[in-house]
N, C-alpha and C positions, 0 to 999 in steps of 0.2 A: 381419789381415784385417778389414775394415770390413763389418759387418752392421748397422749403425745404420739406423733408419727412413728417415733421408734418403738413406742409400746404396741402400736397396731402392727408394725412390721415383725416384731418379736412373736405376737400371738399369731400371725400367719405363717411364720416359719415352724412354730411348735405345732401348728394345725396340720402342716404336712405330714410330719412325723405321726402325729395322732391319728390321722386319717388312714394312713398306711397300716398302723398296728391294729386300730379298730377293725378294719375290714379282713386283715389276713389272720387275725387271731382275736385281739381284744386288749384292754388295759390302756387306751390311748387317752381315756379321760383322767387317768392317774397322773398325766402330764399337764392337761388343760385346765382342769378345775383348780389345782394348787396355783398355776400360772396366773389364773384370774384372781384368786385370793391375794397373790403377791402384788397385784397391781392395784389393790385397795378395794376389792368388792367384799362385801359379807358373803358368808358361807352360802346361804339361800340365793343370793344374787348370783354368785359364780355357779352355783348348780343349775340354775335357771338359764343364764346366758350361754352356757355350755351346750344347751339343747339346741340352739340354732345352728352350731355346726355339726352336730350329731345328726340332725334331721337332713341338712343338705349333703353332708357326706353319703348317708346311706341312699338318698334318692339317686345321687351320682352313681353309687355302686350297683343299685337296681338297673339303671340304664345300661351301664357298662356290661353287666352280666347279661342282660337281654340281648345286646348287640353281639355278644359271643355265642349265643344260642342256649344260654342257661336260664330257664324260668320254669317255675310250677307255681303259678299264682294261686291256684286253688288250695294247695296244701300250706303255703305261705299264709294266705289270708286267714285259714281256719286256725293255725298256730298262733297268728297275731291277735285274733279275736279272744283267744283264750287267755291273754295277757291282759286284757282291758279293765276287768274289775280291779285286779291287783295294781295296775299302772295308775289308776285314778286314784286309789286309796293311798299308794305310796307317794304319789306326787303332792297329795293335801298334806301328808305328813312332812314332806321335804320343805315346804313353804312355810311351815310353822316352826321348823326346828331352829333353836337359838343358834346364833353364830358361833359362840365358843364351844357349844356342845357339837355343833356341826363339824368343826375343826377336829375335835376329839373322835368323833364318829368316824370321820374321813381317815384319820391317821390309822385307826384300828382296822379299817377296811383296807387300806394300803398294805398293812403287815400281813392281814390274812390272804389277800390276793398274791402277795410275793412268795408266801409260803406255798400256795397252791400252784402256781407257776412253776415251781421247782420240780413238780410231780407230773407235769403234763406232757413231757417230752415225747412220750411213746405215741400220743395221737396227734401232736402238732407237727411231727417230722414226716407224716405220711404224704406222698404226692398228691396233688389235687387232680384225680383221675375221675372224670364223670362215670357215673353208673346210675342205673334205675332199679334198685333193689326192690322187692316186694316187702311192703312194711306190714307186719301182721297186726291184727286188731289190739292185742294186748300191749304192743309197742306203741301204737297210735295213742291209745288211752293214756298210757303212762306218760307219753311225751306232752300231751296236751295238758295233764294234771300238773306235771312239773313246770311246764311253760307259764301256767297261772301263777305259780310261786315266784318264778323268775320276774314275772310282770311287776309284782311288788317292789322288788329291789330296783328294777329298771325305772319305775316312776318315781321312786324315793330318792335315789342318788345317782344312778346310771352307772357309776364307776364300777369296772369289773363285770359287768352284766354279761359281757361276750363270753367271759370265762365260765359263767353259769349256763348260757344258752348252748354253747358249742359241745360239751359233753351230753346234753340232752339230746341233741340232734345226731351227732355222731356215734354215741355209745348207747344210749337208751333206744333211739329209733333206727340205728344202724345205717344211717346216711353217709355217703363219701363226704370227704372234706370240701369239695367244690360244691356239693349240694348243700352242705351245712352252711357254708358262707353265703350261699345264694338265698337260702331261707332266712338266715340270721339278719341280713341287712334289711330284708323286707319287714321282719317282726319288729326290729329296733326302730325303724322308720314310722311304723305305725304307732307304737306307744309313745315315741318322741313327739308326735303331733299332740296326742292328749296332754302329755306332761307340759309341753310349751304352751298350750292354751292356759292351763292352770297357773304356771308360773307367772305368765303375762298378765292374767286377771289380778294377780297379787302384786304387779309392779315390781316383779323380781328379775327384770331382765334388762340389761344394758345393751341396746341394740347396735351400737357402733362397735363395741368390743366384739360382740357375738358375730357381726358381719365380717370383721376382719379374721376371726378364728375360722369362719366358714369357707372362707376363700381357700385357706390352707387344707383344711379338711377335705374339701371336694378334690383339690389336686392329689393330695395323699390317697383318697379313695380310688380315684381313676387308675393310677399307676398300681395300686394294690390288687385290683381286679386282673391286671396284665401280669402279674408276678406269681410264680407258684409259691404255695404257702409254706412258710417256716424253713426254707432252706437257707442255710448260711446266715441266720439270724441271731446266733448266740451273742455276737457283738452288740447288737440292738437290745437284747435282753439284759446283758450285763450293764450297758449304759442306763437303762431303764432302771435297774435296781440300785444303782449308785445314785441315781438322781432322786429316786423315791426315798432312800434314807435321809437324804439332806432335807427333802419335803416333810418327812414324818417328823423329824426333830423340830423343824419350824413350826409345824402345826401343833405339836404337843407343847411346845413352848408358849404359843400364842393362847392355848386353851388353859394355860396355867397348870397343866398336869406334871410339868418338869420346872425346875428353876425356882 
């Protein structure tokens, strides 16, 4: 395991990019978890260590949204509670997953999320315009049910959960993108606490690396709240896709599925 100053600086730098992506859209953990694996952590340890940055990133974003006048804690808390059973079950599954199998699952997740990302331009390119639409009861029920399912994935592996949560909030529940992100960061912060406790109890966290990552995540999250969502970010996503292809190949190689 590499805990050199250079490794810590690298993680903090990746954390800035990850924090920005996570808050504006999602997918930042597609960079951070593989980076932790490359530094020598097992799959479950990388999964757990990543939760430190995720938690502090989203707490920073909640504070930044609040300071800009965007908060609806009652609905945020209701949706967050809907993720609780799934997040607990998912986190227990995550800590028990074999390291090589984790790498294979992670590579598969990356491929699926990359494909999904190519079809999300229509909702990611809208401006972040605050609005307060009336949410019908069927939309509220559907949103809470689907959020419960998203909690399983969030507790299990975290990676790509933002891409699951955003369509639930924006398309199923009909919220604007600024409200979508406002609720999203609260929801993820909530189940990240649950997951972090479970991973810590199983000694699947490297606190030094997680702390370095969190510094970057918090910086990225702060600036993400100040920037309109998904405008002029095609370069970021092409860079992300190229990076992911290299990481997918590495993870598949390590898992023994290729080569």
